[in-house]
Structure formats: C-alpha cells, structure tokens
N, C-alpha and C positions, 0 to 999 in steps of 0.2 A: 504494500500500500504506500502511496505517496501523499505527504501532507506537509504543511509548513511546520517549522520547528524553531523554537526560541534558541538563543545563543547556547551552545553546548556548555554545560557546567561540569566541573570536576566532580567525580564521585568520591565522597568522603568515606573511606573504609580503611581497615588496617592492612589490606592486601597490597602487593606491589602494583604500581601503575607503570606499564612498560610502553614506550612509544618511540617513534622516529619522526624527525622533522628537520627541515633546513638542509644543511650541506654535507651529506646527510648525518644528522646527529641522532645517536641512539641513547635514550635516557631511561634509567631504571630508578623510579622513585620508591623508597622503602619507608612507608609511614611509621612502622614500628621502631625504626632506627632514627626517624626524623632526619633522613639523609638521602642522598641520591648518588648513583654512579653513572658515568657517561663516556662515550667514545664515538669516534667518527669512522666511517668506512670510505676509503678513497679507491675508486675503480673507474675504468673507462665507461663512457656513456654506452648504453645498450646492454650492459651486464645485468643479469637477472639473479636475484638472491632468494634463497629459501628463508622466509621470515618466521613462519609458523608451520609446524607439521606435527599433528597429533594422531598417531596410528590407532588410538582407542576410539576417539570421537570421529575420526575420519575427516578432520578439517585441515585444509592446506592453504597457506597464504604465501604467494611469491610477489616480489616487487622488482620493477625494472628501473634502472637509473637513466636519467637524462642529463645533458650538460647545457652550459650556456650556449647561446646562439653563436657567439665567437668570444675569444679571449681578449680582454681589455689590454691595451699596451702596457707591458711590464707586469701584467697580472698572471694568474693561473686559472685553469679551467675549474669552475665551480660545478659540482654535480649535485643532483637532487633525485628524489623518486618521482617519476612521472606517471606511473601506472601500477596497478595492483591486480593480481588474479587471485580470486578466492574460490576455492573448490570444496564441495561436499560430495565426494565421489560415491559415497554409499547411497545417495539419493539422486545422483546424476545432475547435480547443480553446479553451475559455473557462473561467476560474476566477475566482470571486468570493469574496473573503474580507472579512468584516465583523466587528464586535465580537460579533455574535450567531450567525453561521453561516458555513459553508464550502459553496459550491455549485460543482459541476463540470459543465460542459456540453461534450459532444463529439459529433461526427458519425461517428466510427469507433472501432474498438477499438484504434487505434494509441496512444491516450492511455496505455495500460498500458506501452507500449514506450518512451516518451520522458519520462514524468513520474512521479516518486515523491513521495508526500506523507507526511511524518512528523509526527504530531500529538502534542504534549505538553500539559501543563496550561496553560502560559502562552505557548507559541509554536508556530509552524508552519514547517516547513522544506520548501521546494519545490525539487526537483532536476530539471532537464532533463538526462536521463541523459548522462553523460560530458561535461557542459557546465556551464552556469550554475546557481548555487544562490542562492535567495532565502530569507531568514529573516524572518518576520513575528512581531512580539512583541505580545502582548495585555497592556495595562496595565489592571488591574482597579481600579475605584474603588468605595468603599462605596456600595451601591445606594441608600441613603437620604441620600447627600450632597446638600445643598441646591443646589449649583451645578454641580459637575463630573460627568462621565460617563466610561465606559470609552472607550479610544482605542487606536490601533495604531501600532507603529513598523515601519519597513521597512528591511532591511539587505541589501545585495548582496554576495555572496561570489564571488570569482574574476571580477571585473568585466572583467578584461583579455581574457576570452574573447569579448566582444562585438566586432563589427566596428568599424572606424574611422569608420563612418558613423552610429553610434549617437548619439542626441540625446535631448532632454527635460531637465527640471529636474535629474534625477539623471544621466541617460545621458551628457550632454556632458562629465562629469568622469571617466568610466570609464577613460580612458587618461591621466589626470593633467592637470595644468595648470602652466604655467611662470610663476613670479613672483619678484620680488625685493623685499626689505623694507628701508626706510631706517632711520635712527636713531629710537629711541623718543623721544617728547616728551609733555609733560603734555596730557591731554585734558579734556573736560568733566567727566568723573568721575575724581577723584584715584586711585581704585582700579583704573582701567582705562586704562593708558597707550596712547597712540595712535602711529601710524606712517604713513608714506607707502608705499604699495605700487604697484609697476609690474606690471600684469597685463593680458593681452589688449590690449596697445597703449594702455592707459590709466593715468593716475595717480590713485589712489584713496586716500582717508584711511580707515584701518581702526583698530580698537582691539583690545587683547588681552583676551580673555574666556575662558570655558570652557563646554562643554556636556557632556551626559551620554551615556555608552555603557552600554546596559542589557543587553548580551549575557551578561555574567557574573552580574550581580545585577539582576533585573528590577525589584525594589522600590526600591533605593537608587541603582543605577547607579554608574559610575566617571567621575570628572571627566576631561575631555579638553581641554587648553588649545588655543585656536584663535584665528586672526585673524578678527574679525567684520566683516561688511559690512552697512551700514545700508540702509534704504529698499528692502526686498524684494530684496536681492541685487544692487542696482545696482553695476555695475563688474565683477562676477564671472560673472553669467549672461549668455548671449547675448541681446541685446534686452531686452524688459521681461517681468516675470512674467506680465502679461496675455496675452502671445503664446502661452503654454502652456495656456490655458484651452480645454477641449474640451467638446462638447455632451452627452457621455454616458460612462458608465463603460466601455462597450465600443465607443466611437467614437473615430475619429481626426479630424484637422482636416478 
C-alpha cells in the first residue's frame, strides 16, 4: 500500500540501530552502551555488496555503489549507494529501489500479505508485516550540480528480529557487538583523539569522529559521535570488505 508518511522518526529501543548513508558511511548505534561504531567502504562505482543475508528468514539485501558525475579538480571520487535489491526468495518477492524508481517483482499475491510500502517525498518505509522494517532515504542533489548526484541511505529498524545467523556488511551487527575502549591519546589529527579498542578478539586503533543521522532532518542530519575504523572497516567487519562483493543486485554468493 502507498500513503503519505510524516518525517521518519528514530525508534527508541535498547537494540542496535544499524544503517549506511553518505560516502558510504556504515554506522552501528548501540543504545545500551550509549555509543556508536562507524566505518567507510571505498570501492569503484558499480560494485554490489551483500548488506543483509538471513538464511533463516530468507531475507536478502544487496546494494550497488555509484560515484560522482566527475571528479572535482584536485579532489577524489566520492561514492554512495544508488540502488538496493531486497529479496524474499521463499515467497518469490523482489524489490528494487533506486534514486529514480521503485520496482516490485513477485510471483504470487502473497506480496500484499507480508509487505507494506509507505512512500513519502524523500523516503520509503518497507515493512515485512509484524516483523522487520527498513527505511530508505533519498538524498536529492541539485540536478545541475557539476559533480554530485542523488544517492540513498538505508536504515534498519527492529534489527533484533533477524535470526542469529544473519550476516552481511550490515547484518553481522544486528545483534550488537562487544568491545572495550582504552584511554584516549593524541592521534594524527589533533581534533580526532585516538584509542585502542579490543573487539572481535583483536586490538585495533580507532579514532573519535562523528557521522550523520538523517532520519529527523534529511537535509542537514544530526551528528552522531562514533568510534571510527580505518581501511574499509578492518578490525570490525568479519574478513575483508571484498568478501561481501556479489555479482548482481538480486544475486547471492
């Protein structure tokens, strides 16, 4: 069903809020710790990543990276997520969301029984009835901008409803992550203090930074302090970011 929707509001609960937005920034908010972890993924435009894969529920989410129209003089190529493929293979449902369109493919009428779509001016809410909810935010850029283009943000609500076997660049954090942080010390950037973190059996150097949460304010966002992991999430994600590359928006490994 399609209907107007007021501004998306953060869900206040003790469970992790896991999302990606921007260039592209992955953010894991942990309310029980009153803290957050974050990392970036840098890959060439066109690369498709496995974001969520739950073999128990049968839910799969992949995302394709896009780049700037062109690189500004003396700058670097900024990348973002430009489209998402959401699959529910058990029921033959596929949903493709891009900056240009929303397409729903299904092999039976059951799609009306388990999925609600609520479309607003700048975001889409996808609800698997009585279960998981995703919010996809559209960031509009002036169409005549010489370098940048529209892109998407992806937010998971009620992530604890996924099974313990869920994985992917986002999914592996849906049930939280245990970590301890040592004393702060001066880092390479005087404005970004560093610390040693013990996480997933490793000792990793992180620095204190901040990322944006756009659920309340799509244009300006709200700053969220977080511990930032360098080198494509090395130390916080399982394996390498290249392990999550898949061959198609509706493909798995």
